[in-house]
PyMOL Python script that loads the backbone (N, CA, C, O; Angstrom):
from pymol import cmd

cmd.read_pdbstr("""\
ATOM      1  N   MET A   1     -29.768   5.644  56.735  1.00  0.00           N
ATOM      2  CA  MET A   1     -29.707   7.054  57.046  1.00  0.00           C
ATOM      3  C   MET A   1     -30.184   7.319  58.481  1.00  0.00           C
ATOM      4  O   MET A   1     -29.527   8.030  59.242  1.00  0.00           O
ATOM      5  N   TRP A   2     -31.341   6.733  58.838  1.00  0.00           N
ATOM      6  CA  TRP A   2     -31.854   6.925  60.197  1.00  0.00           C
ATOM      7  C   TRP A   2     -30.883   6.348  61.221  1.00  0.00           C
ATOM      8  O   TRP A   2     -30.683   6.926  62.289  1.00  0.00           O
ATOM      9  N   ASN A   3     -30.276   5.196  60.890  1.00  0.00           N
ATOM     10  CA  ASN A   3     -29.336   4.556  61.797  1.00  0.00           C
ATOM     11  C   ASN A   3     -28.123   5.456  62.053  1.00  0.00           C
ATOM     12  O   ASN A   3     -27.654   5.553  63.187  1.00  0.00           O
ATOM     13  N   ASN A   4     -27.617   6.111  61.010  1.00  0.00           N
ATOM     14  CA  ASN A   4     -26.486   7.039  61.174  1.00  0.00           C
ATOM     15  C   ASN A   4     -26.851   8.184  62.108  1.00  0.00           C
ATOM     16  O   ASN A   4     -26.058   8.573  62.966  1.00  0.00           O
ATOM     17  N   PHE A   5     -28.057   8.721  61.936  1.00  0.00           N
ATOM     18  CA  PHE A   5     -28.517   9.795  62.804  1.00  0.00           C
ATOM     19  C   PHE A   5     -28.586   9.326  64.258  1.00  0.00           C
ATOM     20  O   PHE A   5     -28.146  10.035  65.163  1.00  0.00           O
ATOM     21  N   ALA A   6     -29.140   8.129  64.479  1.00  0.00           N
ATOM     22  CA  ALA A   6     -29.275   7.586  65.831  1.00  0.00           C
ATOM     23  C   ALA A   6     -27.905   7.372  66.474  1.00  0.00           C
ATOM     24  O   ALA A   6     -27.736   7.641  67.664  1.00  0.00           O
ATOM     25  N   ILE A   7     -26.930   6.895  65.708  1.00  0.00           N
ATOM     26  CA  ILE A   7     -25.570   6.681  66.228  1.00  0.00           C
ATOM     27  C   ILE A   7     -24.939   8.008  66.631  1.00  0.00           C
ATOM     28  O   ILE A   7     -24.336   8.112  67.699  1.00  0.00           O
ATOM     29  N   LYS A   8     -25.075   9.019  65.780  1.00  0.00           N
ATOM     30  CA  LYS A   8     -24.523  10.341  66.086  1.00  0.00           C
ATOM     31  C   LYS A   8     -25.209  10.964  67.291  1.00  0.00           C
ATOM     32  O   LYS A   8     -24.558  11.567  68.144  1.00  0.00           O
ATOM     33  N   LEU A   9     -26.523  10.814  67.354  1.00  0.00           N
ATOM     34  CA  LEU A   9     -27.278  11.357  68.482  1.00  0.00           C
ATOM     35  C   LEU A   9     -26.856  10.697  69.785  1.00  0.00           C
ATOM     36  O   LEU A   9     -26.696  11.373  70.801  1.00  0.00           O
ATOM     37  N   GLU A  10     -26.675   9.388  69.762  1.00  0.00           N
ATOM     38  CA  GLU A  10     -26.237   8.672  70.957  1.00  0.00           C
ATOM     39  C   GLU A  10     -24.841   9.135  71.390  1.00  0.00           C
ATOM     40  O   GLU A  10     -24.595   9.343  72.578  1.00  0.00           O
ATOM     41  N   TYR A  11     -23.936   9.295  70.430  1.00  0.00           N
ATOM     42  CA  TYR A  11     -22.581   9.753  70.729  1.00  0.00           C
ATOM     43  C   TYR A  11     -22.603  11.149  71.354  1.00  0.00           C
ATOM     44  O   TYR A  11     -21.965  11.391  72.379  1.00  0.00           O
ATOM     45  N   LYS A  12     -23.340  12.060  70.726  1.00  0.00           N
ATOM     46  CA  LYS A  12     -23.403  13.439  71.224  1.00  0.00           C
ATOM     47  C   LYS A  12     -24.057  13.510  72.604  1.00  0.00           C
ATOM     48  O   LYS A  12     -23.647  14.311  73.445  1.00  0.00           O
ATOM     49  N   SER A  13     -25.065  12.682  72.838  1.00  0.00           N
ATOM     50  CA  SER A  13     -25.726  12.715  74.136  1.00  0.00           C
ATOM     51  C   SER A  13     -24.796  12.223  75.240  1.00  0.00           C
ATOM     52  O   SER A  13     -24.770  12.797  76.329  1.00  0.00           O
ATOM     53  N   LYS A  14     -24.033  11.167  74.970  1.00  0.00           N
ATOM     54  CA  LYS A  14     -23.065  10.677  75.963  1.00  0.00           C
ATOM     55  C   LYS A  14     -21.977  11.712  76.203  1.00  0.00           C
ATOM     56  O   LYS A  14     -21.555  11.932  77.338  1.00  0.00           O
ATOM     57  N   TRP A  15     -21.528  12.340  75.131  1.00  0.00           N
ATOM     58  CA  TRP A  15     -20.457  13.343  75.215  1.00  0.00           C
ATOM     59  C   TRP A  15     -20.884  14.533  76.066  1.00  0.00           C
ATOM     60  O   TRP A  15     -20.068  15.107  76.786  1.00  0.00           O
ATOM     61  N   SER A  16     -22.165  14.907  75.985  1.00  0.00           N
ATOM     62  CA  SER A  16     -22.640  16.068  76.729  1.00  0.00           C
ATOM     63  C   SER A  16     -23.366  15.688  78.025  1.00  0.00           C
ATOM     64  O   SER A  16     -23.924  16.556  78.696  1.00  0.00           O
ATOM     65  N   GLY A  17     -23.364  14.398  78.379  1.00  0.00           N
ATOM     66  CA  GLY A  17     -23.974  13.970  79.636  1.00  0.00           C
ATOM     67  C   GLY A  17     -25.492  13.968  79.618  1.00  0.00           C
ATOM     68  O   GLY A  17     -26.119  14.114  80.668  1.00  0.00           O
ATOM     69  N   LYS A  18     -26.089  13.807  78.460  1.00  0.00           N
ATOM     70  CA  LYS A  18     -27.544  13.815  78.320  1.00  0.00           C
ATOM     71  C   LYS A  18     -28.073  12.396  78.157  1.00  0.00           C
ATOM     72  O   LYS A  18     -27.312  11.458  77.917  1.00  0.00           O
ATOM     73  N   THR A  19     -29.380  12.256  78.291  1.00  0.00           N
ATOM     74  CA  THR A  19     -30.033  10.954  78.155  1.00  0.00           C
ATOM     75  C   THR A  19     -30.986  10.988  76.974  1.00  0.00           C
ATOM     76  O   THR A  19     -31.702  11.969  76.774  1.00  0.00           O
ATOM     77  N   ILE A  20     -30.994   9.919  76.195  1.00  0.00           N
ATOM     78  CA  ILE A  20     -31.939   9.772  75.096  1.00  0.00           C
ATOM     79  C   ILE A  20     -33.017   8.799  75.542  1.00  0.00           C
ATOM     80  O   ILE A  20     -32.717   7.724  76.061  1.00  0.00           O
ATOM     81  N   PHE A  21     -34.266   9.177  75.340  1.00  0.00           N
ATOM     82  CA  PHE A  21     -35.387   8.307  75.648  1.00  0.00           C
ATOM     83  C   PHE A  21     -35.908   7.703  74.356  1.00  0.00           C
ATOM     84  O   PHE A  21     -36.236   8.429  73.418  1.00  0.00           O
ATOM     85  N   VAL A  22     -35.986   6.388  74.300  1.00  0.00           N
ATOM     86  CA  VAL A  22     -36.416   5.674  73.102  1.00  0.00           C
ATOM     87  C   VAL A  22     -37.611   4.794  73.450  1.00  0.00           C
ATOM     88  O   VAL A  22     -37.619   4.103  74.469  1.00  0.00           O
ATOM     89  N   ILE A  23     -38.621   4.835  72.581  1.00  0.00           N
ATOM     90  CA  ILE A  23     -39.782   3.966  72.764  1.00  0.00           C
ATOM     91  C   ILE A  23     -40.054   3.238  71.453  1.00  0.00           C
ATOM     92  O   ILE A  23     -39.421   3.520  70.435  1.00  0.00           O
ATOM     93  N   GLY A  24     -40.985   2.313  71.482  1.00  0.00           N
ATOM     94  CA  GLY A  24     -41.346   1.563  70.285  1.00  0.00           C
ATOM     95  C   GLY A  24     -42.005   2.439  69.233  1.00  0.00           C
ATOM     96  O   GLY A  24     -42.636   3.447  69.550  1.00  0.00           O
ATOM     97  N   LYS A  25     -41.853   2.048  68.003  1.00  0.00           N
ATOM     98  CA  LYS A  25     -42.377   2.804  66.871  1.00  0.00           C
ATOM     99  C   LYS A  25     -43.899   2.990  66.947  1.00  0.00           C
ATOM    100  O   LYS A  25     -44.414   4.023  66.522  1.00  0.00           O
ATOM    101  N   PHE A  26     -44.606   2.016  67.475  1.00  0.00           N
ATOM    102  CA  PHE A  26     -46.057   2.076  67.473  1.00  0.00           C
ATOM    103  C   PHE A  26     -46.658   2.345  68.848  1.00  0.00           C
ATOM    104  O   PHE A  26     -47.857   2.138  69.036  1.00  0.00           O
ATOM    105  N   ASP A  27     -45.865   2.799  69.811  1.00  0.00           N
ATOM    106  CA  ASP A  27     -46.403   3.187  71.119  1.00  0.00           C
ATOM    107  C   ASP A  27     -47.196   4.485  70.961  1.00  0.00           C
ATOM    108  O   ASP A  27     -46.659   5.486  70.487  1.00  0.00           O
ATOM    109  N   SER A  28     -48.456   4.471  71.352  1.00  0.00           N
ATOM    110  CA  SER A  28     -49.310   5.659  71.174  1.00  0.00           C
ATOM    111  C   SER A  28     -49.199   6.553  72.399  1.00  0.00           C
ATOM    112  O   SER A  28     -50.035   6.489  73.301  1.00  0.00           O
ATOM    113  N   SER A  29     -48.181   7.374  72.427  1.00  0.00           N
ATOM    114  CA  SER A  29     -47.861   8.154  73.615  1.00  0.00           C
ATOM    115  C   SER A  29     -48.853   9.280  73.896  1.00  0.00           C
ATOM    116  O   SER A  29     -49.077   9.600  75.064  1.00  0.00           O
ATOM    117  N   SER A  30     -49.453   9.889  72.884  1.00  0.00           N
ATOM    118  CA  SER A  30     -50.361  11.002  73.138  1.00  0.00           C
ATOM    119  C   SER A  30     -51.776  10.546  73.460  1.00  0.00           C
ATOM    120  O   SER A  30     -52.573  11.332  73.971  1.00  0.00           O
ATOM    121  N   LYS A  31     -52.102   9.287  73.170  1.00  0.00           N
ATOM    122  CA  LYS A  31     -53.458   8.780  73.363  1.00  0.00           C
ATOM    123  C   LYS A  31     -53.687   8.145  74.728  1.00  0.00           C
ATOM    124  O   LYS A  31     -54.796   7.693  75.016  1.00  0.00           O
ATOM    125  N   ILE A  32     -52.667   8.100  75.570  1.00  0.00           N
ATOM    126  CA  ILE A  32     -52.771   7.444  76.876  1.00  0.00           C
ATOM    127  C   ILE A  32     -52.708   8.499  77.978  1.00  0.00           C
ATOM    128  O   ILE A  32     -51.796   9.325  78.003  1.00  0.00           O
ATOM    129  N   CYS A  33     -53.681   8.468  78.889  1.00  0.00           N
ATOM    130  CA  CYS A  33     -53.654   9.372  80.043  1.00  0.00           C
ATOM    131  C   CYS A  33     -52.460   8.993  80.914  1.00  0.00           C
ATOM    132  O   CYS A  33     -52.349   7.852  81.363  1.00  0.00           O
ATOM    133  N   HIS A  34     -51.567   9.958  81.150  1.00  0.00           N
ATOM    134  CA  HIS A  34     -50.369   9.627  81.919  1.00  0.00           C
ATOM    135  C   HIS A  34     -50.654   9.443  83.411  1.00  0.00           C
ATOM    136  O   HIS A  34     -49.775   9.009  84.155  1.00  0.00           O
ATOM    137  N   PHE A  35     -51.857   9.765  83.852  1.00  0.00           N
ATOM    138  CA  PHE A  35     -52.222   9.536  85.250  1.00  0.00           C
ATOM    139  C   PHE A  35     -52.767   8.123  85.479  1.00  0.00           C
ATOM    140  O   PHE A  35     -52.310   7.411  86.373  1.00  0.00           O
ATOM    141  N   CYS A  36     -53.749   7.728  84.664  1.00  0.00           N
ATOM    142  CA  CYS A  36     -54.454   6.467  84.947  1.00  0.00           C
ATOM    143  C   CYS A  36     -54.276   5.396  83.875  1.00  0.00           C
ATOM    144  O   CYS A  36     -54.621   4.238  84.108  1.00  0.00           O
ATOM    145  N   GLY A  37     -53.745   5.754  82.708  1.00  0.00           N
ATOM    146  CA  GLY A  37     -53.525   4.777  81.649  1.00  0.00           C
ATOM    147  C   GLY A  37     -54.690   4.602  80.694  1.00  0.00           C
ATOM    148  O   GLY A  37     -54.642   3.739  79.818  1.00  0.00           O
ATOM    149  N   TYR A  38     -55.751   5.414  80.847  1.00  0.00           N
ATOM    150  CA  TYR A  38     -56.880   5.325  79.919  1.00  0.00           C
ATOM    151  C   TYR A  38     -56.387   5.581  78.495  1.00  0.00           C
ATOM    152  O   TYR A  38     -55.621   6.515  78.260  1.00  0.00           O
ATOM    153  N   ARG A  39     -56.822   4.760  77.554  1.00  0.00           N
ATOM    154  CA  ARG A  39     -56.416   4.906  76.146  1.00  0.00           C
ATOM    155  C   ARG A  39     -57.560   5.536  75.349  1.00  0.00           C
ATOM    156  O   ARG A  39     -58.649   4.971  75.250  1.00  0.00           O
ATOM    157  N   ASN A  40     -57.294   6.710  74.787  1.00  0.00           N
ATOM    158  CA  ASN A  40     -58.262   7.427  73.964  1.00  0.00           C
ATOM    159  C   ASN A  40     -58.035   7.038  72.505  1.00  0.00           C
ATOM    160  O   ASN A  40     -57.315   7.727  71.783  1.00  0.00           O
ATOM    161  N   SER A  41     -58.642   5.947  72.076  1.00  0.00           N
ATOM    162  CA  SER A  41     -58.396   5.412  70.738  1.00  0.00           C
ATOM    163  C   SER A  41     -58.992   6.277  69.628  1.00  0.00           C
ATOM    164  O   SER A  41     -58.621   6.117  68.465  1.00  0.00           O
ATOM    165  N   GLU A  42     -59.894   7.176  69.958  1.00  0.00           N
ATOM    166  CA  GLU A  42     -60.519   8.040  68.954  1.00  0.00           C
ATOM    167  C   GLU A  42     -59.735   9.320  68.694  1.00  0.00           C
ATOM    168  O   GLU A  42     -60.092  10.077  67.792  1.00  0.00           O
ATOM    169  N   LEU A  43     -58.695   9.578  69.445  1.00  0.00           N
ATOM    170  CA  LEU A  43     -57.915  10.802  69.304  1.00  0.00           C
ATOM    171  C   LEU A  43     -57.144  10.804  67.983  1.00  0.00           C
ATOM    172  O   LEU A  43     -56.478   9.826  67.644  1.00  0.00           O
ATOM    173  N   THR A  44     -57.239  11.904  67.247  1.00  0.00           N
ATOM    174  CA  THR A  44     -56.475  12.062  66.007  1.00  0.00           C
ATOM    175  C   THR A  44     -55.525  13.247  66.157  1.00  0.00           C
ATOM    176  O   THR A  44     -55.604  13.993  67.133  1.00  0.00           O
ATOM    177  N   LEU A  45     -54.637  13.413  65.195  1.00  0.00           N
ATOM    178  CA  LEU A  45     -53.632  14.470  65.276  1.00  0.00           C
ATOM    179  C   LEU A  45     -54.216  15.879  65.232  1.00  0.00           C
ATOM    180  O   LEU A  45     -53.556  16.828  65.657  1.00  0.00           O
ATOM    181  N   LYS A  46     -55.421  16.034  64.733  1.00  0.00           N
ATOM    182  CA  LYS A  46     -55.997  17.382  64.648  1.00  0.00           C
ATOM    183  C   LYS A  46     -56.408  17.934  66.016  1.00  0.00           C
ATOM    184  O   LYS A  46     -56.608  19.141  66.156  1.00  0.00           O
ATOM    185  N   TYR A  47     -56.536  17.072  67.019  1.00  0.00           N
ATOM    186  CA  TYR A  47     -56.903  17.513  68.362  1.00  0.00           C
ATOM    187  C   TYR A  47     -55.655  17.732  69.204  1.00  0.00           C
ATOM    188  O   TYR A  47     -54.854  16.813  69.378  1.00  0.00           O
ATOM    189  N   ARG A  48     -55.486  18.924  69.720  1.00  0.00           N
ATOM    190  CA  ARG A  48     -54.323  19.261  70.534  1.00  0.00           C
ATOM    191  C   ARG A  48     -54.591  19.055  72.024  1.00  0.00           C
ATOM    192  O   ARG A  48     -53.651  18.954  72.812  1.00  0.00           O
ATOM    193  N   GLU A  49     -55.848  18.992  72.409  1.00  0.00           N
ATOM    194  CA  GLU A  49     -56.209  18.789  73.818  1.00  0.00           C
ATOM    195  C   GLU A  49     -57.323  17.750  73.899  1.00  0.00           C
ATOM    196  O   GLU A  49     -58.137  17.615  72.985  1.00  0.00           O
ATOM    197  N   TRP A  50     -57.341  17.020  75.013  1.00  0.00           N
ATOM    198  CA  TRP A  50     -58.428  16.075  75.269  1.00  0.00           C
ATOM    199  C   TRP A  50     -58.579  15.875  76.768  1.00  0.00           C
ATOM    200  O   TRP A  50     -57.662  16.144  77.544  1.00  0.00           O
ATOM    201  N   LYS A  51     -59.754  15.398  77.159  1.00  0.00           N
ATOM    202  CA  LYS A  51     -60.060  15.211  78.576  1.00  0.00           C
ATOM    203  C   LYS A  51     -60.263  13.727  78.857  1.00  0.00           C
ATOM    204  O   LYS A  51     -61.041  13.059  78.177  1.00  0.00           O
ATOM    205  N   CYS A  52     -59.562  13.222  79.856  1.00  0.00           N
ATOM    206  CA  CYS A  52     -59.692  11.818  80.254  1.00  0.00           C
ATOM    207  C   CYS A  52     -61.058  11.626  80.920  1.00  0.00           C
ATOM    208  O   CYS A  52     -61.366  12.313  81.894  1.00  0.00           O
ATOM    209  N   PRO A  53     -61.877  10.707  80.410  1.00  0.00           N
ATOM    210  CA  PRO A  53     -63.194  10.496  81.016  1.00  0.00           C
ATOM    211  C   PRO A  53     -63.131   9.834  82.385  1.00  0.00           C
ATOM    212  O   PRO A  53     -64.072   9.957  83.169  1.00  0.00           O
ATOM    213  N   ASP A  54     -62.042   9.136  82.688  1.00  0.00           N
ATOM    214  CA  ASP A  54     -61.920   8.475  83.988  1.00  0.00           C
ATOM    215  C   ASP A  54     -61.515   9.456  85.088  1.00  0.00           C
ATOM    216  O   ASP A  54     -62.148   9.504  86.142  1.00  0.00           O
ATOM    217  N   ARG A  55     -60.460  10.239  84.844  1.00  0.00           N
ATOM    218  CA  ARG A  55     -59.944  11.153  85.872  1.00  0.00           C
ATOM    219  C   ARG A  55     -60.413  12.588  85.696  1.00  0.00           C
ATOM    220  O   ARG A  55     -60.177  13.425  86.567  1.00  0.00           O
ATOM    221  N   LYS A  56     -61.070  12.882  84.587  1.00  0.00           N
ATOM    222  CA  LYS A  56     -61.532  14.241  84.264  1.00  0.00           C
ATOM    223  C   LYS A  56     -60.356  15.213  84.141  1.00  0.00           C
ATOM    224  O   LYS A  56     -60.502  16.408  84.398  1.00  0.00           O
ATOM    225  N   THR A  57     -59.204  14.699  83.750  1.00  0.00           N
ATOM    226  CA  THR A  57     -57.993  15.496  83.604  1.00  0.00           C
ATOM    227  C   THR A  57     -57.883  15.991  82.174  1.00  0.00           C
ATOM    228  O   THR A  57     -58.026  15.212  81.232  1.00  0.00           O
ATOM    229  N   LYS A  58     -57.628  17.292  82.004  1.00  0.00           N
ATOM    230  CA  LYS A  58     -57.444  17.873  80.678  1.00  0.00           C
ATOM    231  C   LYS A  58     -55.982  17.713  80.278  1.00  0.00           C
ATOM    232  O   LYS A  58     -55.083  18.061  81.043  1.00  0.00           O
ATOM    233  N   HIS A  59     -55.742  17.181  79.065  1.00  0.00           N
ATOM    234  CA  HIS A  59     -54.390  16.936  78.593  1.00  0.00           C
ATOM    235  C   HIS A  59     -54.067  17.765  77.363  1.00  0.00           C
ATOM    236  O   HIS A  59     -54.873  17.846  76.436  1.00  0.00           O
ATOM    237  N   ASP A  60     -52.900  18.378  77.348  1.00  0.00           N
ATOM    238  CA  ASP A  60     -52.310  18.906  76.126  1.00  0.00           C
ATOM    239  C   ASP A  60     -51.616  17.710  75.484  1.00  0.00           C
ATOM    240  O   ASP A  60     -50.808  17.052  76.139  1.00  0.00           O
ATOM    241  N   SER A  61     -51.908  17.415  74.228  1.00  0.00           N
ATOM    242  CA  SER A  61     -51.385  16.200  73.593  1.00  0.00           C
ATOM    243  C   SER A  61     -49.864  16.148  73.591  1.00  0.00           C
ATOM    244  O   SER A  61     -49.287  15.083  73.812  1.00  0.00           O
ATOM    245  N   GLY A  62     -49.207  17.272  73.346  1.00  0.00           N
ATOM    246  CA  GLY A  62     -47.745  17.297  73.315  1.00  0.00           C
ATOM    247  C   GLY A  62     -47.121  17.014  74.667  1.00  0.00           C
ATOM    248  O   GLY A  62     -46.208  16.195  74.773  1.00  0.00           O
ATOM    249  N   ILE A  63     -47.604  17.682  75.694  1.00  0.00           N
ATOM    250  CA  ILE A  63     -47.059  17.500  77.045  1.00  0.00           C
ATOM    251  C   ILE A  63     -47.365  16.086  77.545  1.00  0.00           C
ATOM    252  O   ILE A  63     -46.502  15.427  78.124  1.00  0.00           O
ATOM    253  N   ASN A  64     -48.590  15.628  77.318  1.00  0.00           N
ATOM    254  CA  ASN A  64     -48.972  14.274  77.717  1.00  0.00           C
ATOM    255  C   ASN A  64     -48.082  13.244  77.023  1.00  0.00           C
ATOM    256  O   ASN A  64     -47.665  12.261  77.635  1.00  0.00           O
ATOM    257  N   SER A  65     -47.798  13.476  75.753  1.00  0.00           N
ATOM    258  CA  SER A  65     -46.949  12.572  74.982  1.00  0.00           C
ATOM    259  C   SER A  65     -45.538  12.495  75.555  1.00  0.00           C
ATOM    260  O   SER A  65     -44.980  11.405  75.682  1.00  0.00           O
ATOM    261  N   VAL A  66     -44.964  13.630  75.898  1.00  0.00           N
ATOM    262  CA  VAL A  66     -43.605  13.672  76.451  1.00  0.00           C
ATOM    263  C   VAL A  66     -43.534  12.904  77.769  1.00  0.00           C
ATOM    264  O   VAL A  66     -42.589  12.151  77.999  1.00  0.00           O
ATOM    265  N   ILE A  67     -44.524  13.093  78.625  1.00  0.00           N
ATOM    266  CA  ILE A  67     -44.548  12.383  79.909  1.00  0.00           C
ATOM    267  C   ILE A  67     -44.636  10.878  79.673  1.00  0.00           C
ATOM    268  O   ILE A  67     -43.944  10.103  80.333  1.00  0.00           O
ATOM    269  N   ASN A  68     -45.481  10.466  78.738  1.00  0.00           N
ATOM    270  CA  ASN A  68     -45.622   9.032  78.440  1.00  0.00           C
ATOM    271  C   ASN A  68     -44.369   8.459  77.793  1.00  0.00           C
ATOM    272  O   ASN A  68     -44.003   7.319  78.081  1.00  0.00           O
ATOM    273  N   ILE A  69     -43.704   9.214  76.928  1.00  0.00           N
ATOM    274  CA  ILE A  69     -42.458   8.746  76.310  1.00  0.00           C
ATOM    275  C   ILE A  69     -41.408   8.492  77.384  1.00  0.00           C
ATOM    276  O   ILE A  69     -40.706   7.481  77.347  1.00  0.00           O
ATOM    277  N   LYS A  70     -41.303   9.403  78.330  1.00  0.00           N
ATOM    278  CA  LYS A  70     -40.335   9.222  79.419  1.00  0.00           C
ATOM    279  C   LYS A  70     -40.676   7.974  80.240  1.00  0.00           C
ATOM    280  O   LYS A  70     -39.792   7.176  80.551  1.00  0.00           O
ATOM    281  N   LYS A  71     -41.953   7.806  80.589  1.00  0.00           N
ATOM    282  CA  LYS A  71     -42.371   6.632  81.359  1.00  0.00           C
ATOM    283  C   LYS A  71     -42.099   5.340  80.596  1.00  0.00           C
ATOM    284  O   LYS A  71     -41.541   4.394  81.153  1.00  0.00           O
ATOM    285  N   LEU A  72     -42.494   5.295  79.316  1.00  0.00           N
ATOM    286  CA  LEU A  72     -42.309   4.090  78.511  1.00  0.00           C
ATOM    287  C   LEU A  72     -40.839   3.748  78.334  1.00  0.00           C
ATOM    288  O   LEU A  72     -40.463   2.577  78.383  1.00  0.00           O
ATOM    289  N   SER A  73     -40.008   4.759  78.130  1.00  0.00           N
ATOM    290  CA  SER A  73     -38.588   4.484  77.919  1.00  0.00           C
ATOM    291  C   SER A  73     -37.916   4.000  79.196  1.00  0.00           C
ATOM    292  O   SER A  73     -37.038   3.139  79.138  1.00  0.00           O
ATOM    293  N   ILE A  74     -38.305   4.526  80.329  1.00  0.00           N
ATOM    294  CA  ILE A  74     -37.731   4.077  81.606  1.00  0.00           C
ATOM    295  C   ILE A  74     -38.135   2.625  81.871  1.00  0.00           C
ATOM    296  O   ILE A  74     -37.317   1.821  82.318  1.00  0.00           O
ATOM    297  N   ILE A  75     -39.386   2.298  81.594  1.00  0.00           N
ATOM    298  CA  ILE A  75     -39.838   0.911  81.761  1.00  0.00           C
ATOM    299  C   ILE A  75     -39.052  -0.008  80.835  1.00  0.00           C
ATOM    300  O   ILE A  75     -38.573  -1.056  81.267  1.00  0.00           O
ATOM    301  N   ASP A  76     -38.912   0.378  79.545  1.00  0.00           N
ATOM    302  CA  ASP A  76     -38.195  -0.445  78.575  1.00  0.00           C
ATOM    303  C   ASP A  76     -36.729  -0.629  78.968  1.00  0.00           C
ATOM    304  O   ASP A  76     -36.192  -1.729  78.838  1.00  0.00           O
ATOM    305  N   GLN A  77     -36.073   0.438  79.449  1.00  0.00           N
ATOM    306  CA  GLN A  77     -34.668   0.343  79.833  1.00  0.00           C
ATOM    307  C   GLN A  77     -34.502  -0.559  81.041  1.00  0.00           C
ATOM    308  O   GLN A  77     -33.517  -1.293  81.126  1.00  0.00           O
ATOM    309  N   ASN A  78     -35.434  -0.524  81.970  1.00  0.00           N
ATOM    310  CA  ASN A  78     -35.380  -1.412  83.131  1.00  0.00           C
ATOM    311  C   ASN A  78     -35.584  -2.861  82.732  1.00  0.00           C
ATOM    312  O   ASN A  78     -34.980  -3.758  83.321  1.00  0.00           O
ATOM    313  N   LEU A  79     -36.430  -3.102  81.735  1.00  0.00           N
ATOM    314  CA  LEU A  79     -36.691  -4.468  81.295  1.00  0.00           C
ATOM    315  C   LEU A  79     -35.485  -5.091  80.607  1.00  0.00           C
ATOM    316  O   LEU A  79     -35.249  -6.292  80.737  1.00  0.00           O
ATOM    317  N   ILE A  80     -34.708  -4.272  79.863  1.00  0.00           N
ATOM    318  CA  ILE A  80     -33.553  -4.837  79.161  1.00  0.00           C
ATOM    319  C   ILE A  80     -32.257  -4.671  79.945  1.00  0.00           C
ATOM    320  O   ILE A  80     -31.198  -5.110  79.496  1.00  0.00           O
ATOM    321  N   GLY A  81     -32.335  -4.042  81.112  1.00  0.00           N
ATOM    322  CA  GLY A  81     -31.182  -3.959  81.997  1.00  0.00           C
ATOM    323  C   GLY A  81     -30.138  -2.920  81.641  1.00  0.00           C
ATOM    324  O   GLY A  81     -28.947  -3.132  81.869  1.00  0.00           O
ATOM    325  N   ILE A  82     -30.570  -1.803  81.087  1.00  0.00           N
ATOM    326  CA  ILE A  82     -29.610  -0.716  80.781  1.00  0.00           C
ATOM    327  C   ILE A  82     -29.358   0.087  82.024  1.00  0.00           C
ATOM    328  O   ILE A  82     -28.586   1.045  81.994  1.00  0.00           O
TER     329      ILE A  82
END
""", "prot")
cmd.dss("prot")
cmd.show_as("cartoon", "prot")
cmd.util.cbc("prot")
cmd.orient("prot")
């Protein structure tokens, strides 16, 4: 079922000129500071914001996650030569 959805999503994205960003199932995108790479291993889903102790940067978990997903997917696509 998930595979069918992924195939349709890929088709529709190509048809409309869009890009799909894919990362690994266990990549912790919201727990990593997108500036310095600090990993906040204590972060749980109940927290929507957190502050990086290294850079003192305040992160919204959703926005931070999106930035990290984009970075991780670009790195992965470059590694496999897409």
